[in-house]
N, CA, C and O of each residue as an XYZ file, in Angstrom:
768
protein
N      47.069     28.459     -2.276
C      46.218     28.512     -2.613
C      45.705     29.340     -4.199
O      46.518     30.015     -4.830
N      44.697     29.206     -4.529
C      43.907     29.364     -5.841
C      43.506     30.882     -5.754
O      42.982     31.129     -4.668
N      43.615     32.107     -6.697
C      43.313     33.218     -6.152
C      41.775     33.683     -7.269
O      41.527     33.608     -8.473
N      41.219     34.049     -6.331
C      39.290     34.262     -7.217
C      39.515     35.222     -8.656
O      40.611     35.778     -8.586
N      38.966     35.476     -9.606
C      39.317     35.407    -10.628
C      37.597     36.711    -11.179
O      36.415     36.389    -11.302
N      37.992     37.528    -11.286
C      36.401     38.657    -11.367
C      36.674     39.442    -12.197
O      37.690     40.011    -12.597
N      35.462     39.416    -12.465
C      35.301     40.407    -14.175
C      34.411     41.393    -14.871
O      34.530     40.925    -16.004
N      33.548     42.489    -15.032
C      33.435     42.714    -15.206
C      31.988     42.544    -16.682
O      32.049     42.593    -17.910
N      30.783     42.329    -15.631
C      30.127     42.605    -17.522
C      29.791     44.079    -17.498
O      29.645     44.731    -16.464
N      29.702     44.456    -18.497
C      29.191     45.141    -19.377
C      27.692     45.100    -18.956
O      27.186     44.232    -18.245
N      27.097     46.115    -19.473
C      25.605     46.274    -19.468
C      24.963     45.227    -20.715
O      24.079     44.384    -20.867
N      26.283     46.051    -21.631
C      25.180     45.515    -22.977
C      24.544     44.463    -22.997
O      23.538     44.066    -23.584
N      25.745     43.767    -21.782
C      24.985     41.873    -22.175
C      23.411     41.066    -22.071
O      22.782     40.070    -22.430
N      23.322     42.592    -21.130
C      21.382     42.292    -21.054
C      20.488     43.304    -20.984
O      19.940     43.968    -20.105
N      20.502     43.194    -22.759
C      19.902     43.748    -23.646
C      17.943     44.814    -22.892
O      17.530     45.971    -22.971
N      17.430     43.582    -22.311
C      15.862     44.168    -22.106
C      15.634     45.041    -20.462
O      14.613     45.424    -19.889
N      17.482     45.130    -19.995
C      17.907     46.142    -18.603
C      18.022     47.421    -18.971
O      19.178     47.842    -19.024
N      17.144     48.176    -19.245
C      17.717     50.232    -19.611
C      18.327     50.325    -18.120
O      18.087     49.765    -17.050
N      19.305     51.384    -18.607
C      19.649     52.002    -18.240
C      19.972     53.728    -17.588
O      20.838     54.186    -16.844
N      18.803     54.315    -18.302
C      17.906     55.688    -18.205
C      17.569     55.390    -18.963
O      17.466     54.341    -19.600
N      17.146     57.066    -19.050
C      15.613     58.052    -20.626
C      16.486     58.076    -21.088
O      17.586     57.740    -20.652
N      16.054     58.702    -22.633
C      16.951     59.323    -23.157
C      16.065     61.066    -22.902
O      15.451     61.534    -21.944
N      16.526     61.807    -24.776
C      16.265     63.071    -25.120
C      15.923     63.212    -25.927
O      16.576     62.895    -26.922
N      14.335     63.934    -26.060
C      13.708     64.351    -25.397
C      12.663     64.117    -24.677
O      11.596     63.794    -25.198
N      12.855     64.272    -23.111
C      11.499     63.654    -22.716
C       9.989     63.669    -23.198
O       9.155     62.883    -22.750
N       9.714     64.633    -24.149
C       8.635     65.345    -23.783
C       7.964     64.306    -26.082
O       7.350     64.580    -27.113
N       8.910     62.982    -25.289
C       8.228     62.557    -26.932
C       8.408     60.188    -26.699
O       9.340     59.387    -26.632
N       6.863     60.116    -26.670
C       6.540     58.486    -26.028
C       7.582     57.670    -26.544
O       8.542     58.269    -27.031
N       7.597     56.236    -26.539
C       8.724     55.922    -26.406
C       8.176     54.949    -28.384
O       8.853     54.303    -29.184
N       7.338     55.189    -28.376
C       6.632     54.865    -29.775
C       7.066     55.599    -30.425
O       7.787     55.101    -31.289
N       6.971     56.757    -30.449
C       7.220     57.913    -31.355
C       8.371     58.388    -31.403
O       8.576     59.548    -31.762
N       9.299     57.571    -31.051
C      10.709     58.005    -30.731
C      11.952     58.477    -31.392
O      12.734     57.716    -30.823
N      12.854     59.336    -32.353
C      13.024     59.397    -33.413
C      14.075     60.170    -33.385
O      13.812     61.331    -33.700
N      15.880     59.827    -32.957
C      17.004     60.188    -32.865
C      17.377     61.446    -33.816
O      18.465     62.019    -33.751
N      16.384     61.784    -34.665
C      16.839     62.445    -36.417
C      17.765     64.589    -35.594
O      18.765     65.301    -35.687
N      15.935     64.481    -34.692
C      16.560     65.901    -34.505
C      16.790     65.770    -33.348
O      17.394     64.716    -33.150
N      16.454     66.785    -31.748
C      16.296     67.350    -30.957
C      16.115     68.725    -31.033
O      16.597     69.536    -31.822
N      15.482     68.847    -30.259
C      15.142     71.078    -30.824
C      14.828     71.257    -28.924
O      14.537     70.346    -28.149
N      15.068     73.137    -28.517
C      14.735     73.057    -27.145
C      13.996     74.480    -28.183
O      14.332     74.836    -29.313
N      12.887     75.058    -27.258
C      12.591     76.245    -27.302
C      12.442     77.123    -29.280
O      13.265     77.548    -30.092
N      11.563     77.048    -29.255
C      11.009     77.072    -30.510
C      11.190     76.177    -31.718
O      11.421     76.510    -32.881
N      10.976     74.497    -30.992
C      11.243     73.993    -31.910
C       9.621     73.620    -33.032
O       8.547     74.220    -32.985
N       9.937     72.674    -33.763
C       9.342     73.183    -35.595
C       8.814     71.642    -34.943
O       7.702     71.448    -35.436
N       9.125     70.658    -34.169
C       8.160     69.364    -34.302
C       7.218     68.991    -35.003
O       7.504     69.550    -36.062
N       6.134     68.353    -35.218
C       5.517     68.109    -35.010
C       5.061     67.700    -34.385
O       5.824     66.949    -33.778
N       3.502     67.640    -33.785
C       2.896     67.563    -33.015
C       2.784     66.089    -32.682
O       2.985     65.530    -31.604
N       2.354     65.499    -34.054
C       2.123     63.962    -33.230
C       3.650     63.587    -32.704
O       3.399     62.489    -32.205
N       5.195     63.802    -32.472
C       5.901     63.375    -32.232
C       6.521     63.667    -30.821
O       7.666     63.600    -30.374
N       4.735     64.179    -30.060
C       5.441     64.210    -28.300
C       4.354     63.369    -27.577
O       3.344     62.684    -27.741
N       4.976     63.728    -26.931
C       4.345     62.557    -26.145
C       3.282     63.361    -25.654
O       3.414     64.538    -25.320
N       1.446     62.229    -25.585
C       0.695     62.523    -25.702
C      -0.296     60.926    -25.982
O      -1.187     60.818    -26.825
N       0.296     59.520    -24.767
C      -0.802     58.840    -25.444
C      -0.222     57.538    -24.132
O      -0.955     56.677    -23.645
N       1.092     57.724    -23.843
C       1.172     57.088    -22.679
C       1.712     55.737    -23.187
O       2.043     55.685    -24.371
N       1.848     54.517    -22.333
C       2.241     53.397    -22.903
C       0.904     52.784    -24.659
O      -0.276     52.658    -24.988
N       1.887     52.681    -25.001
C       1.675     51.799    -26.344
C       2.000     49.880    -25.635
O       2.537     49.396    -24.639
N       1.507     49.514    -26.496
C       1.650     47.715    -26.396
C       2.853     47.063    -25.889
O       3.466     46.107    -26.366
N       3.180     48.048    -24.381
C       3.418     47.629    -23.482
C       5.493     47.747    -23.666
O       6.410     46.935    -23.546
N       5.390     49.261    -24.012
C       6.754     50.032    -24.165
C       6.000     50.623    -23.098
O       4.848     50.893    -22.760
N       7.363     50.706    -22.676
C       8.078     52.613    -21.128
C       6.702     53.679    -22.144
O       6.244     53.602    -23.285
N       6.463     54.610    -20.932
C       6.010     55.485    -21.836
C       7.520     56.863    -21.690
O       6.964     57.944    -21.493
N       8.447     56.979    -21.716
C       9.327     57.957    -21.752
C      10.486     56.331    -22.963
O      10.927     55.187    -22.856
N      10.414     57.098    -23.605
C      11.818     56.471    -24.196
C      13.373     56.110    -23.233
O      14.096     56.882    -22.603
N      13.477     54.578    -23.461
C      14.646     54.202    -22.510
C      16.365     53.812    -23.126
O      16.532     52.979    -24.016
N      17.345     54.454    -22.575
C      18.440     53.580    -23.539
C      19.279     51.956    -22.973
O      19.332     51.390    -21.881
N      19.452     51.858    -23.394
C      20.075     50.400    -22.663
C      21.910     49.454    -23.503
O      22.252     48.324    -23.849
N      22.695     51.246    -23.426
C      24.164     50.548    -23.167
C      24.050     51.736    -22.627
O      22.972     52.326    -22.571
N      25.131     52.196    -22.184
C      26.197     52.635    -21.658
C      26.739     53.677    -22.602
O      27.502     54.592    -22.291
N      26.222     53.406    -23.855
C      27.406     54.585    -24.848
C      26.356     55.734    -24.970
O      26.575     56.945    -24.942
N      24.715     54.832    -25.165
C      24.007     55.730    -25.409
C      23.477     56.740    -24.889
O      22.992     57.783    -25.328
N      23.685     56.137    -23.536
C      23.188     56.543    -21.973
C      24.215     58.144    -22.365
O      23.903     59.250    -22.806
N      25.169     57.682    -22.043
C      26.078     59.075    -21.770
C      26.075     60.054    -23.928
O      26.328     61.190    -24.328
N      25.908     59.546    -24.194
C      25.887     60.026    -25.683
C      24.401     61.392    -24.708
O      24.742     62.497    -24.283
N      22.979     60.866    -24.613
C      22.254     61.143    -24.282
C      22.278     62.243    -22.685
O      21.531     63.216    -22.582
N      23.056     61.915    -21.821
C      23.613     63.250    -20.718
C      24.344     64.399    -22.042
O      23.952     65.529    -22.335
N      25.544     63.580    -22.662
C      26.584     64.857    -23.113
C      25.345     65.771    -24.188
O      25.433     66.997    -24.117
N      24.083     65.110    -25.276
C      22.914     66.286    -25.621
C      21.795     67.384    -23.952
O      21.325     68.498    -23.719
N      21.960     65.934    -23.267
C      21.315     66.919    -22.002
C      21.883     68.055    -21.499
O      21.058     68.910    -21.176
N      23.690     68.495    -21.234
C      24.556     69.007    -20.881
C      24.534     70.628    -21.961
O      24.358     71.844    -21.883
N      24.902     69.362    -23.058
C      24.818     70.707    -24.543
C      23.125     71.521    -23.825
O      23.034     72.711    -23.523
N      22.346     70.815    -23.743
C      20.953     72.263    -24.229
C      20.644     72.689    -23.193
O      19.640     73.400    -23.239
N      21.392     72.470    -21.586
C      21.108     73.553    -19.909
C      22.321     74.788    -21.035
O      23.240     74.727    -21.852
N      21.611     75.608    -20.430
C      22.118     76.539    -19.724
C      22.749     76.978    -18.403
O      22.354     76.470    -17.354
N      23.609     77.801    -18.410
C      23.734     77.496    -16.967
C      23.542     78.729    -16.209
O      23.571     79.926    -16.493
N      23.207     77.614    -14.486
C      22.025     78.744    -14.086
C      20.708     78.263    -14.341
O      19.824     79.024    -13.949
N      20.170     76.751    -15.128
C      18.851     76.829    -15.498
C      18.302     76.381    -14.669
O      17.148     76.596    -14.300
N      19.737     75.096    -13.922
C      19.256     74.219    -13.508
C      19.467     74.326    -11.527
O      20.551     74.329    -10.944
N      18.158     74.397    -10.909
C      17.441     74.171     -9.510
C      18.781     73.616     -9.210
O      19.363     72.965    -10.078
N      19.466     73.881     -7.721
C      20.780     73.826     -7.005
C      22.031     73.510     -7.719
O      22.736     72.647     -7.198
N      22.435     74.050     -8.815
C      22.856     73.576    -10.062
C      23.083     74.272    -10.716
O      22.602     74.098    -11.835
N      24.214     75.899    -10.440
C      23.809     76.898    -11.200
C      25.385     76.482    -12.227
O      25.746     77.007    -13.281
N      25.829     75.745    -11.701
C      27.237     75.672    -12.954
C      26.995     74.435    -14.171
O      27.644     74.096    -15.161
N      25.795     73.995    -13.581
C      25.845     72.451    -14.786
C      25.735     73.656    -16.123
O      25.606     74.878    -16.059
N      25.823     72.937    -17.055
C      25.156     73.462    -18.265
C      26.542     74.207    -18.975
O      27.700     74.162    -18.559
N      25.808     75.160    -20.636
C      27.277     75.426    -20.988
C      26.399     76.845    -21.476
O      25.186     77.043    -21.545
N      27.723     77.837    -21.815
C      27.008     79.183    -22.012
C      27.162     79.563    -23.844
O      27.709     80.528    -24.377
N      26.298     78.139    -24.597
C      25.715     77.986    -26.223
C      24.588     79.857    -25.606
O      24.825     81.019    -25.934
N      23.932     79.531    -25.065
C      22.654     80.357    -25.050
C      22.965     82.149    -25.463
O      22.640     83.013    -26.278
N      23.958     81.891    -24.056
C      25.167     83.382    -24.107
C      26.151     83.545    -25.493
O      26.471     84.700    -25.777
N      26.637     82.463    -26.351
C      26.902     83.275    -26.981
C      26.785     83.697    -28.437
O      27.562     84.033    -29.331
N      25.497     83.535    -28.287
C      24.785     84.211    -29.146
C      24.125     85.846    -29.516
O      23.866     86.562    -30.483
N      24.095     85.843    -28.684
C      23.905     87.343    -28.319
C      25.628     88.071    -28.232
O      25.936     89.202    -28.609
N      26.225     87.396    -27.839
C      28.206     88.372    -27.688
C      28.409     88.625    -28.863
O      28.189     87.799    -29.749
N      28.842     89.749    -29.072
C      29.952     89.947    -30.665
C      30.480     88.796    -30.918
O      30.666     87.874    -30.123
N      30.753     88.849    -32.166
C      30.791     87.273    -33.570
C      31.728     87.370    -33.467
O      32.229     87.396    -34.591
N      32.885     87.512    -32.270
C      33.407     87.631    -32.737
C      35.281     86.414    -32.701
O      35.420     85.944    -31.571
N      36.248     86.064    -33.507
C      37.171     84.795    -32.503
C      36.270     84.762    -31.480
O      35.288     84.099    -31.146
N      37.009     85.825    -31.027
C      38.206     85.509    -29.281
C      36.211     84.481    -28.368
O      36.060     83.632    -27.490
N      35.450     85.079    -29.058
C      33.920     84.676    -28.528
C      34.163     83.191    -28.946
O      33.676     82.301    -28.248
N      35.020     82.836    -30.243
C      34.687     81.340    -30.282
C      35.265     80.723    -29.528
O      34.881     79.711    -28.943
N      36.977     81.644    -29.396
C      37.770     80.604    -29.462
C      37.797     80.181    -27.019
O      38.242     79.331    -26.249
N      36.949     81.568    -26.957
C      36.179     81.167    -25.379
C      34.929     80.562    -25.056
O      34.370     80.412    -23.969
N      34.461     80.108    -26.713
C      32.836     79.128    -26.425
C      33.941     77.449    -26.330
O      33.743     76.397    -25.722
N      34.672     77.742    -26.916
C      35.551     76.196    -27.846
C      35.960     76.303    -26.150
O      34.909     76.243    -25.512
N      36.413     76.356    -25.805
C      37.510     76.529    -24.000
C      36.418     76.286    -22.785
O      36.713     75.768    -21.708
N      35.095     76.755    -23.156
C      34.179     76.322    -21.927
C      33.388     75.244    -22.397
O      32.958     74.464    -21.547
N      33.053     75.010    -23.859
C      32.667     73.750    -23.596
C      33.140     72.315    -23.313
O      32.500     71.300    -23.038
N      35.261     72.679    -23.555
C      35.779     71.828    -22.766
C      36.061     71.947    -21.742
O      37.012     71.329    -21.264
N      35.554     72.525    -21.272
C      36.243     72.354    -19.534
C      34.585     72.159    -18.869
O      34.304     72.187    -17.671
N      33.687     71.971    -19.941
C      32.017     72.006    -19.309
C      31.927     70.359    -18.982
O      31.637     69.913    -17.871
N      32.276     69.427    -20.333
C      32.162     68.375    -20.854
C      33.494     67.241    -19.389
O      33.441     66.260    -18.647
N      34.252     68.099    -19.730
C      35.140     67.639    -18.946
C      35.019     67.648    -17.038
O      35.201     67.129    -15.937
N      34.719     68.344    -17.591
C      34.249     68.242    -15.580
C      32.403     67.687    -15.093
O      32.143     67.546    -13.898
N      31.841     67.558    -15.646
C      30.357     67.152    -15.461
C      29.859     66.436    -16.401
O      28.690     66.652    -16.720
N      31.064     64.803    -17.477
C      30.901     64.043    -18.428
C      32.592     63.775    -18.716
O      33.190     63.896    -19.785
N      33.265     63.268    -17.046
C      34.255     62.874    -17.787
C      34.825     61.590    -18.116
O      35.914     61.127    -17.776
N      33.623     60.928    -19.064
C      33.884     59.619    -19.348
C      33.393     60.452    -20.363
O      32.290     59.981    -20.643
N      33.602     61.409    -21.051
C      33.243     62.183    -22.560
C      34.477     62.486    -22.547
O      34.877     63.400    -21.826
N      35.602     61.523    -23.624
C      36.294     61.499    -24.246
C      36.453     63.353    -25.523
O      36.274     63.049    -26.702
N      36.687     64.675    -25.346
C      36.514     65.712    -26.547
C      37.700     65.921    -27.026
O      38.691     66.441    -26.511
N      37.355     65.061    -29.010
C      38.803     64.701    -30.449
C      39.214     66.438    -30.317
O      40.304     66.978    -30.129
N      37.618     67.104    -30.536
C      37.952     68.727    -32.183
C      36.558     69.023    -31.116
O      35.831     68.284    -30.452
N      36.647     70.894    -31.413
C      35.831     70.763    -31.782
C      35.702     72.356    -32.627
O      36.548     73.244    -32.512
N      34.501     72.448    -33.439
C      34.956     72.573    -34.593
C      33.199     74.029    -34.615
O      32.010     73.802    -34.839
N      33.754     75.044    -34.355
C      33.283     76.718    -33.751
C      32.950     77.902    -35.451
O      33.701     78.790    -35.856
N      31.435     77.394    -36.160
C      32.002     77.878    -37.238
C      31.008     79.262    -37.523
O      29.855     78.973    -37.844
N      31.301     80.593    -37.449
C      30.179     81.650    -36.573
C      29.398     82.365    -37.949
O      29.968     82.355    -39.041
N      28.283     82.872    -37.801
C      28.063     83.266    -39.524
C      26.985     84.782    -38.774
O      25.951     85.056    -38.166
N      28.430     85.452    -39.524
C      28.173     87.064    -38.636
C      26.967     87.763    -39.092
O      26.222     88.397    -38.344
N      26.796     87.602    -40.488
C      25.079     88.485    -40.838
C      23.951     87.840    -40.839
O      22.964     88.470    -41.219
N      23.736     86.022    -40.304
C      22.947     85.812    -40.157
C      22.210     84.894    -37.940
O      21.287     84.265    -37.422
N      23.772     85.671    -37.568
C      23.480     85.887    -36.376
C      23.337     84.257    -35.800
O      22.512     84.045    -34.912
N      24.000     83.350    -36.228
C      24.050     82.143    -35.998
C      25.155     81.811    -35.628
O      25.967     82.639    -36.041
N      25.967     80.459    -34.648
C      26.850     79.487    -34.148
C      26.594     78.480    -34.921
O      25.427     78.424    -35.309
N      27.755     77.140    -35.502
C      26.985     76.013    -35.490
C      28.391     75.666    -34.873
O      29.467     76.159    -35.213
N      28.187     74.784    -33.964
C      29.278     74.000    -33.516
C      29.050     72.835    -33.254
O      27.973     72.373    -32.876
N      30.593     71.961    -33.532
C      30.618     70.892    -34.181
C      31.311     69.846    -32.942
O      32.404     70.238    -32.533
N      30.764     68.539    -32.304
C      31.909     67.807    -31.088
C      31.971     67.346    -31.590
O      31.040     67.052    -32.339
N      33.408     66.726    -31.665
C      33.659     65.256    -31.951
C      34.626     64.386    -30.847
O      35.838     64.445    -30.638
N      33.487     63.501    -30.194
C      33.942     63.000    -29.183
C      33.841     61.512    -29.347
O      33.302     60.861    -30.242
N      34.466     61.139    -28.305
C      34.012     58.749    -27.429
C      33.241     59.127    -26.300
O      32.726     60.019    -25.627
N      33.447     58.017    -26.475
C      32.395     57.428    -25.362
C      33.825     56.777    -24.338
O      34.183     55.702    -24.821
N      34.457     57.070    -23.415
C      35.660     56.334    -22.673
C      36.698     56.129    -24.012
O      36.580     56.166    -25.237
N      37.495     55.954    -23.287
C      38.829     55.551    -24.320
C      38.785     54.847    -24.979
O      39.713     55.129    -25.737
N      38.145     53.631    -25.484
C      37.619     52.071    -27.183
C      36.682     53.076    -27.335
O      36.256     52.654    -28.410
N      36.020     54.057    -27.132
C      34.596     54.009    -27.445
C      35.165     54.939    -29.626
O      36.087     55.551    -30.165
N      33.184     54.111    -30.092
C      33.876     54.711    -31.984
C      34.158     56.089    -30.990
O      34.115     56.514    -29.835
N      34.458     56.398    -32.300
C      34.079     58.680    -33.351
C      33.565     59.215    -33.376
O      33.354     59.384    -34.577
N      32.767     60.078    -32.647
C      31.904     59.982    -32.908
C      31.934     62.071    -33.137
O      32.774     62.881    -32.745
N      30.715     62.266    -33.869
C      30.319     63.428    -34.106
C      28.970     63.944    -33.395
O      28.237     63.023    -33.034
N      28.355     65.669    -33.038
C      27.318     66.179    -32.494
C      27.235     67.198    -32.668
O      28.017     68.008    -32.169
N      25.849     67.657    -33.759
C      25.870     69.723    -34.483
C      24.668     69.772    -33.256
O      23.789     69.143    -32.668
N      25.410     71.085    -33.388
C      24.649     72.443    -32.248
C      25.240     73.335    -33.256
O      26.301     73.624    -33.810
N      23.092     73.818    -33.154
C      23.097     74.943    -34.566
C      22.419     75.886    -33.871
O      21.189     75.833    -33.882
N      23.016     76.804    -33.221
C      22.499     77.821    -31.782
C      21.796     79.093    -33.021
O      22.147     79.357    -34.171
N      20.786     79.612    -32.220
C      20.185     81.087    -33.217
C      19.664     81.639    -32.286
O      19.636     81.065    -31.198
N      19.248     82.580    -32.407
C      18.636     83.531    -30.896
C      17.377     82.956    -30.655
O      16.821     83.277    -29.605
N      16.624     81.903    -31.672
C      15.421     80.995    -31.272
C      14.997     80.277    -30.107
O      14.066     80.116    -29.317
N      16.637     79.788    -30.532
C      16.787     78.317    -30.778
C      17.737     77.429    -30.660
O      18.312     77.223    -31.729
N      18.038     76.958    -29.968
C      19.384     75.609    -30.726
C      19.634     74.077    -30.384
O      19.872     73.443    -29.357
N      19.447     73.748    -31.894
C      19.232     72.616    -32.285
C      20.086     71.560    -32.049
O      21.247     71.864    -31.774
N      19.914     70.873    -32.074
C      21.566     69.130    -31.897
C      20.894     68.343    -33.201
O      19.671     68.215    -33.263
N      21.517     67.977    -33.934
C      20.985     66.899    -35.199
C      21.615     65.245    -34.184
O      21.990     65.034    -33.031
N      21.489     64.686    -35.023
C      21.416     63.888    -34.673
C      23.181     62.948    -34.665
O      24.013     63.249    -35.521
N      23.514     61.759    -33.496
C      24.951     62.009    -33.920
C      25.798     60.281    -35.261
O      25.699     59.090    -35.558
N      26.507     61.546    -35.501
C      27.343     60.406    -36.741
C      28.112     59.892    -36.402
O      28.082     59.940    -35.173
N      29.401     59.003    -36.951
C      30.732     58.657    -36.967
C      31.174     59.779    -37.983
O      30.896     60.458    -38.971
N      32.235     59.398    -36.810
C      33.441     60.587    -36.971
C      33.530     60.411    -38.410
O      33.165     59.236    -38.451
N      33.836     60.849    -40.090
C      34.180     60.873    -41.396
C      35.074     60.991    -41.294
O      35.398     60.496    -42.373
N      36.479     61.425    -40.619
C      36.690     63.258    -41.235
C      37.770     62.556    -42.381
O      37.625     61.428    -42.853
N      38.319     63.022    -42.540
C      39.853     62.806    -43.787
C      40.524     62.561    -43.102
O      40.961     63.416    -42.332
N      40.971     61.129    -43.052
C      42.541     60.266    -42.651
C      43.514     60.667    -43.596
O      43.241     61.242    -44.650
N      45.208     60.214    -43.032
C      46.393     60.334    -44.789
C      46.473     58.817    -44.051
O      46.281     58.375    -42.918
N      46.762     58.433    -45.004
C      48.232     57.085    -44.561
C      49.202     57.741    -44.032
O      49.575     58.903    -44.187
N      49.789     56.423    -43.032
C      50.609     57.065    -42.640
C      52.918     55.787    -42.640
O      53.712     55.426    -41.771
N      52.859     55.727    -43.671
C      54.005     53.905    -43.836
C      55.073     54.702    -43.054
O      55.822     55.678    -43.024
N      54.255     52.738    -41.971
C      55.166     52.654    -40.720
C      56.055     51.198    -41.360
O      56.775     50.527    -40.621
N      55.931     51.002    -42.261
C      57.249     49.642    -42.458
C      56.924     49.337    -43.313
O      55.707     49.341    -43.496
N      57.801     48.895    -44.337
C      58.104     47.798    -44.989
C      58.466     46.755    -45.415
O      59.163     46.194    -44.569
N      58.320     45.991    -46.611
C      58.413     44.236    -46.712
C      59.225     44.212    -48.123
O      59.376     45.177    -48.873
N      59.524     43.401    -48.240
C      59.610     42.592    -49.562
C      59.082     41.141    -49.987
O      58.587     40.156    -49.438
N      59.413     41.500    -51.098
C      59.308     40.504    -51.688
C      59.398     39.538    -51.705
O      59.604     39.424    -50.497
N      59.440     38.452    -52.095
C      60.838     37.018    -52.833
C      62.448     37.127    -52.571
O      63.207     36.268    -53.022
């Protein structure tokens, strides 16, 4: 008797089927740009905000067409949400905003790193965090956070930069992780 063989079809094979909606949701899909996302006190030009409805058959909101793109959008959503802000889910979000107003000490940076790692692991278990680097600017009252991650076990290594001030939290575009790497000799072979 023959045994049936099944295969999961990745959603990327159907590029015309949207998986979800990208952040920020205040831009139309025609004006969507992944270069800068900001909340509270954003300096983005008014032309980038949603005001036009559908243009040329496109959707009202920018949509994601791959699971990796949607996972990155979910990570941005988690990082930009403050604990207690989301209705009926007070534990969803991070302590980034609160950390800007705490004493800018090494212990605060360690605490923020631990809580970010725990929050991402709890709410987005498909995001693998490789490293979190926190740079404190004591005189400027700001924190720069660099999260190095990948989506799933086989995803590309990516980096997201977060700049937190007392007035706003800005997430820059997702970039490939270009950390310097060293070559390690694993074997040798002889010629001739």
